[in-house]
C-alpha positions as CSV (number, residue, x, y, z in Angstrom):
1,X,-53.1,-59.3,35.8
2,X,-50.4,-59.9,33.0
3,X,-47.3,-61.0,34.8
4,X,-43.8,-60.4,33.1
5,X,-40.4,-62.6,34.6
6,X,-37.8,-61.2,34.2
7,X,-34.0,-62.9,33.4
8,X,-31.1,-61.4,33.6
9,X,-27.6,-61.7,34.9
10,X,-26.4,-59.8,38.1
11,X,-24.0,-58.3,35.8
12,X,-26.2,-56.5,34.1
13,X,-27.8,-54.8,37.2
14,X,-27.5,-51.4,35.5
15,X,-29.9,-52.7,32.6
16,X,-32.0,-54.4,34.9
17,X,-32.6,-50.9,36.9
18,X,-33.2,-49.3,33.4
19,X,-35.9,-51.8,32.8
20,X,-37.5,-52.1,36.4
21,X,-37.3,-47.6,36.3
22,X,-39.1,-47.9,32.8
23,X,-42.2,-50.4,34.0
24,X,-42.4,-48.4,37.4
25,X,-43.0,-45.5,35.4
26,X,-45.5,-47.3,32.9
27,X,-47.4,-49.3,35.3
28,X,-49.2,-51.6,32.8
29,X,-48.0,-55.0,34.0
30,X,-46.4,-56.8,37.0
31,X,-42.6,-57.9,37.1
32,X,-41.6,-60.5,38.6
33,X,-37.7,-60.5,39.4
34,X,-36.0,-62.9,41.4
35,X,-32.7,-61.5,43.3
36,X,-29.4,-63.4,42.8
37,X,-29.4,-62.7,46.6
38,X,-31.7,-64.7,48.7
39,X,-32.1,-62.9,51.8
40,X,-34.7,-65.7,53.4
41,X,-34.5,-69.2,53.6
42,X,-36.4,-70.1,50.8
43,X,-33.8,-71.8,47.7
44,X,-33.5,-69.4,45.1
45,X,-34.7,-72.4,42.5
46,X,-37.9,-72.8,44.2
47,X,-38.1,-68.6,43.8
48,X,-37.1,-68.8,40.2
49,X,-39.8,-71.8,39.0
50,X,-42.8,-70.3,41.2
51,X,-42.4,-67.1,39.6
52,X,-41.8,-68.7,36.1
53,X,-44.8,-70.4,36.8
54,X,-47.1,-67.9,37.7
55,X,-46.2,-65.1,34.7
56,X,-47.6,-65.1,31.3
57,X,-44.7,-63.2,29.6
58,X,-41.0,-63.8,29.4
59,X,-38.6,-61.2,29.1
60,X,-34.9,-62.0,28.7
61,X,-31.9,-59.5,29.0
62,X,-29.4,-61.2,26.9
63,X,-25.7,-59.9,27.1
64,X,-22.1,-62.4,26.7
65,X,-22.2,-62.5,30.7
66,X,-25.9,-63.4,30.8
67,X,-25.3,-66.6,28.3
68,X,-22.7,-67.4,30.3
69,X,-24.9,-67.4,33.5
70,X,-26.5,-70.5,34.2
71,X,-29.5,-69.1,35.9
72,X,-30.7,-67.5,32.9
73,X,-29.6,-70.3,30.6
74,X,-31.9,-72.5,32.7
75,X,-34.9,-70.0,33.2
76,X,-35.0,-69.5,29.3
77,X,-35.3,-73.9,28.9
78,X,-37.7,-74.2,32.0
79,X,-39.8,-71.7,30.1
80,X,-40.0,-73.1,27.3
81,X,-40.2,-76.4,28.3
82,X,-43.5,-75.7,30.4
83,X,-45.0,-73.3,28.6
84,X,-43.8,-74.2,24.6
85,X,-45.1,-70.5,23.8
86,X,-42.1,-68.7,22.1
87,X,-44.6,-65.9,21.3
88,X,-44.3,-64.7,25.2
89,X,-41.0,-65.2,25.1
90,X,-39.3,-61.4,24.8
91,X,-34.9,-60.7,24.5
92,X,-33.4,-58.0,24.7
93,X,-30.3,-58.7,22.8
94,X,-26.8,-57.1,23.5
95,X,-25.7,-57.3,19.6
96,X,-21.9,-58.1,20.8
97,X,-23.9,-61.5,22.2
98,X,-25.4,-62.9,19.0
99,X,-23.1,-64.6,17.8
100,X,-23.5,-66.6,20.9
101,X,-27.1,-67.5,20.8
102,X,-27.5,-70.9,20.1
103,X,-30.3,-73.5,21.7
104,X,-33.9,-72.4,22.3
105,X,-32.3,-69.1,21.2
106,X,-30.4,-68.7,18.1
107,X,-29.2,-66.1,15.8
108,X,-31.5,-66.8,13.5
109,X,-34.6,-66.0,15.5
110,X,-36.0,-62.6,15.0
111,X,-34.5,-60.3,17.5
112,X,-36.3,-57.2,16.8
113,X,-35.2,-55.8,20.5
114,X,-31.3,-55.2,20.2
115,X,-29.4,-52.5,21.9
116,X,-25.4,-51.9,22.1
117,X,-24.9,-49.7,24.6
118,X,-27.2,-48.2,27.9
119,X,-29.0,-45.6,25.6
120,X,-29.8,-48.1,22.9
121,X,-31.3,-50.3,25.4
122,X,-33.7,-47.6,26.4
123,X,-34.7,-47.5,23.2
124,X,-35.2,-51.4,22.4
125,X,-37.0,-51.5,25.8
126,X,-39.3,-48.5,24.4
127,X,-40.3,-50.8,21.2
128,X,-40.6,-53.7,23.6
129,X,-43.0,-52.0,26.0
130,X,-44.8,-50.8,22.9
131,X,-45.4,-54.4,21.5
132,X,-46.3,-55.8,25.2
133,X,-49.1,-53.2,24.9
134,X,-50.3,-53.9,21.8
135,X,-50.4,-57.7,22.1
136,X,-50.8,-58.2,25.6
137,X,-52.9,-55.5,26.9
138,X,-53.2,-55.5,30.7
139,X,-52.6,-53.0,34.0
140,X,-50.4,-54.3,37.1
141,X,-48.0,-53.3,39.0
142,X,-44.5,-54.2,40.2
143,X,-43.9,-57.4,42.5
144,X,-40.5,-58.8,43.8
145,X,-40.2,-62.7,44.6
């Protein structure tokens, strides 16, 4: 089963909810979403590492807020270092965040899933999903760590 790790900022909960709802309606992949608020005693860093290590695909919601979040930057770096498979990394990128991209990802990279509003996020999400189905055909279900 193909598992997708979702990297996001808690300040982008509305976008995460759109993504979660979309993937629940189109049950083709298992999602790994590590909540920022940890309800049990497992450290968040261990949950993130476990989620990243067990996933086949990495998807990040990159907004200005997300780029200022320690977790999102560390998740990108960890995935890249561990998997070194850029073709399995996908980014839903807020257009306002494009000038801030640097490091493992940069504004010079091809970023086809760009958005500027909630509505255009939904369109970018649909396009991403089509490409995921085409490039990584599988069926699965939803998972929260």
